[in-house]
Structure formats: C-alpha cells, structure tokens
C-alpha positions in Angstrom: -9.9 30.8 26.9 -9.0 28.4 24.1 -10.0 31.1 21.3 -7.8 33.6 23.5 -4.7 31.5 24.0 -4.9 30.5 19.5 -4.9 34.3 19.1 -2.5 35.6 22.2 1.0 36.6 20.8 2.7 36.2 23.9 1.4 32.5 24.3 2.2 31.6 20.9 5.6 32.6 20.8 6.2 30.7 24.2 4.8 27.9 22.7 7.2 28.3 19.4 9.9 28.9 21.5 9.5 25.4 23.3 9.2 23.5 20.4 11.6 25.0 18.7 13.9 24.5 22.1 13.2 20.8 22.1 11.1 20.9 25.1 9.1 17.8 25.7 5.5 18.6 24.7 2.2 16.8 25.7 1.9 13.1 24.8 -0.6 12.2 22.1 -1.9 8.8 22.5 -3.2 9.0 18.9 0.4 10.1 17.6 2.2 7.6 19.2 0.1 4.5 18.3 0.3 5.6 14.6 4.1 6.1 14.9 4.1 2.7 16.5 2.1 1.1 13.4 4.2 2.6 11.0 7.5 1.5 12.4 6.2 -1.8 12.7 5.2 -2.1 9.0 8.3 -0.3 8.0 10.6 -2.9 9.3 8.7 -5.9 9.8 8.3 -6.4 13.0 5.8 -8.6 14.6 2.9 -7.1 16.6 4.1 -8.6 19.5 7.0 -6.5 19.1 5.1 -4.0 21.4 4.6 -6.3 24.4 8.3 -6.6 25.0 9.8 -5.6 28.5 12.5 -4.2 27.2 10.6 -2.2 24.7 7.8 -1.1 27.1 10.5 -0.1 29.7 11.9 2.4 27.0 8.6 4.0 26.3 7.7 4.1 29.6 11.0 6.1 30.5 10.7 8.6 27.3 7.4 9.6 28.7 5.6 8.4 32.0 2.3 9.5 30.1 2.3 6.7 27.6 -0.7 3.8 27.6 0.9 0.6 26.7 -0.8 -0.9 24.1 -1.0 -4.5 23.3 -0.6 -6.7 19.9 -4.5 -6.4 18.9 -4.7 -2.9 19.5 -1.2 -2.6 17.0 -2.8 -4.9 14.9 -6.0 -3.2 14.0 -3.8 0.0 14.1 -2.1 -1.3 11.1 -4.6 -2.2 9.5 -6.6 0.8 9.8 -3.3 2.6 8.5 -3.5 0.4 5.8 -6.8 1.1 5.0 -6.5 4.9 4.8 -2.9 4.4 2.6 -5.2 2.4 0.0 -7.7 4.8 -0.3 -5.7 7.9 -0.9 -3.8 5.6 -3.6 -7.2 4.5 -5.2 -8.2 8.0 -5.6 -4.7 8.8 -6.9 -5.0 5.8 -9.5 -8.6 6.8 -10.4 -7.8 10.3 -11.0 -4.9 9.8 -13.3 -5.1 11.7 -16.9 -3.0 8.6 -18.4 -3.1 5.1 -18.6 -1.4 2.6 -15.7 0.8 -0.5 -16.8 1.3 -3.5 -15.1 4.0 -5.9 -14.0 2.9 -9.1 -12.0 5.0 -11.6 -10.7 4.4 -15.1 -9.6 6.4 -17.5 -8.0 6.4 -20.7 -5.5 8.1 -20.3 -2.2 10.1 -23.0 -0.4 7.2 -24.2 1.5 5.5 -24.6 -2.0 3.1 -22.0 -1.3 2.0 -19.7 -4.7 2.1 -15.9 -4.3 1.2 -13.2 -6.8 2.7 -9.7 -7.0 0.7 -6.8 -8.7 2.5 -3.4 -9.6 1.2 -0.4 -10.9 3.6 1.8 -12.9 2.2 5.3 -14.1 3.0 9.0 -14.7 1.6 11.3 -11.8 0.4 14.8 -12.4 3.5 16.2 -12.0 5.0 14.1 -14.8 6.8 11.8 -12.5 7.2 8.3 -13.4 5.9 6.1 -10.0 5.6 2.5 -9.3 3.5 1.0 -6.4 2.7 -2.4 -5.3 -1.0 -3.0 -5.2 -1.0 -6.4 -4.1 0.8 -9.1 -2.5 -1.3 -12.4 -2.1 -1.1 -15.7 -1.5 -2.7 -17.9 -4.4 -4.2 -21.3 -3.8 -3.4 -24.0 -6.5 -4.4 -24.6 -9.4 -2.2 -21.8 -11.0 -4.0 -22.0 -14.0 -4.3 -18.9 -16.7 -7.5 -19.1 -16.2 -7.7 -18.7 -12.5 -4.9 -16.3 -12.4 -6.9 -13.9 -14.8 -10.0 -13.9 -12.6 -7.7 -13.4 -9.7 -6.1 -10.1 -11.7 -9.8 -9.3 -12.6 -10.7 -9.0 -9.3 -8.0 -7.0 -7.7 -8.4 -4.6 -10.7 -12.0 -4.2 -9.9 -11.2 -4.0 -6.2 -8.7 -0.9 -7.2 -11.3 0.6 -9.5 -8.8 0.8 -12.5 -9.9 -2.1 -15.0 -10.7 0.9 -17.5 -7.4 2.5 -17.2 -5.0 -0.2 -18.2 -2.5 -0.1 -21.2 -0.3 -2.7 -20.7 0.7 -5.9 -18.7 4.4 -7.3 -18.2 4.6 -11.0 -17.5 7.1 -13.9 -17.5 7.1 -16.0 -20.6 5.5 -19.1 -18.6 2.7 -21.0 -20.7 0.6 -20.4 -17.9 0.9 -16.5 -17.9 0.3 -16.4 -21.9 -3.2 -17.9 -21.2 -3.8 -15.3 -18.7 -3.2 -12.5 -20.4 -5.1 -13.8 -23.6 -8.2 -14.6 -21.2 -7.6 -11.0 -19.6 -7.4 -9.0 -23.0 -10.3 -10.4 -24.2 -12.2 -9.6 -21.4 -10.7 -5.8 -21.2 -11.5 -6.2 -25.1 -15.3 -6.9 -24.2 -15.8 -3.8 -22.2 -13.9 -1.7 -24.8 -11.2 -0.9 -21.9 -8.3 -1.2 -24.2 -6.7 1.7 -26.7 -5.7 0.4 -30.4 -7.3 -3.1 -29.9 -5.2 -4.3 -27.0 -2.3 -4.3 -29.6 0.0 -3.3 -27.0 -1.4 -4.7 -24.3 1.0 -7.8 -23.8 5.0 -7.2 -23.0 7.1 -10.1 -22.5 9.8 -9.9 -19.7 13.2 -9.2 -21.4 14.6 -11.1 -18.5 13.1 -14.0 -18.8 
C-alpha cells in the first residue's frame, strides 16, 4: 500500500494540493524538536523556556498532538545539533583547496573571567569569502603566551586544520606576541607554514 501511494498520481496530487493550500499535515516530533533547538540557539533562550506554561499552552493550541518536552531534552537536542553542524563545518574546512586565516581575540568579562574567540576566514569552493567562529572558550589563568599557544594548538587539532593555517591576526599584547612566536615555531617544526611563516603574524590595525 505504501509503495502504491508513493506512485499513485491521484494521491500525490491531493497531497500536493493540501500542502499548497496550507492544510495541516501530520505532526512530526523530530522536526518539532529540531525547530525548538534552533530557536533556542538563534535567540539565546534558556533551556527552561520550553517548560514555561504560556509557551506550552501556545504549542498545545497549535497542535494538540504535540508531546511536551523538558529542558534536559532540549539541552540534549542542542548539543546534538551542535555536533552535527560542527562535523559539517569540519568536513568543509578539511577539504578546502586553499588556506585558512585565523583571528583570535581575548578579553576579560566584568566578572574577571577570561574568554577566547577563535575565528576562521577562508574562500570556499565557490570563491565566496566565509568567516566562521570555531570556538568561544572560557580560559583559566594564567593567560601567558605559552598557555594560550597550547590552547590554540589544541583547538586547531580538534578541527583537524593545523596543517592548513596561513596567518593569525592578534591584538598588540605582549602575551599575544609570545603566543604567536611559540605557535609559529611549533607549526614550522611540522612543515605546516608557507614561505617560512613570513606572513603568519598579522597585527590588528585597530589596536
């Protein structure tokens, strides 16, 4: 019967008409959970948002087949979505025909917590310039150049792109100078840098 319906012109025409006219289709829990995870990530909602009574009332009204989920389920879905998208981006970066330029920014929050943001800039296979945040990471003190170098190396290794780096742009801080010196030396040992690393360190023009 299923195979017949997939090939039946009358059934497929009716199905297409229902979709085009906006008639309700069967509720898909998998799609619902994926949309919830994307909404939370996109708007920065807390995981508990899904458990708010008003929110649940709206969802139940829109579709009485909805199965209400918990914050723990939403958290797991967000992590699953992150893992899926990270793998997709990793595959893209590893297969790039060209090199990758990095920008690395560090700052301290009003709670005196240190953070690092590592971003990749590259030209994709369609010659489009792309920028993607690879990591937004909390870093424990001390924030010395040697420690920062090891963190960046760890992140690059996790992405599998340590052999594809062309340059890194940093603020003009002494710890950053030490970090790029150590990073350049370690990448040079592996033969990963072009032109003996002459173009590896780019200083931020705004600083």
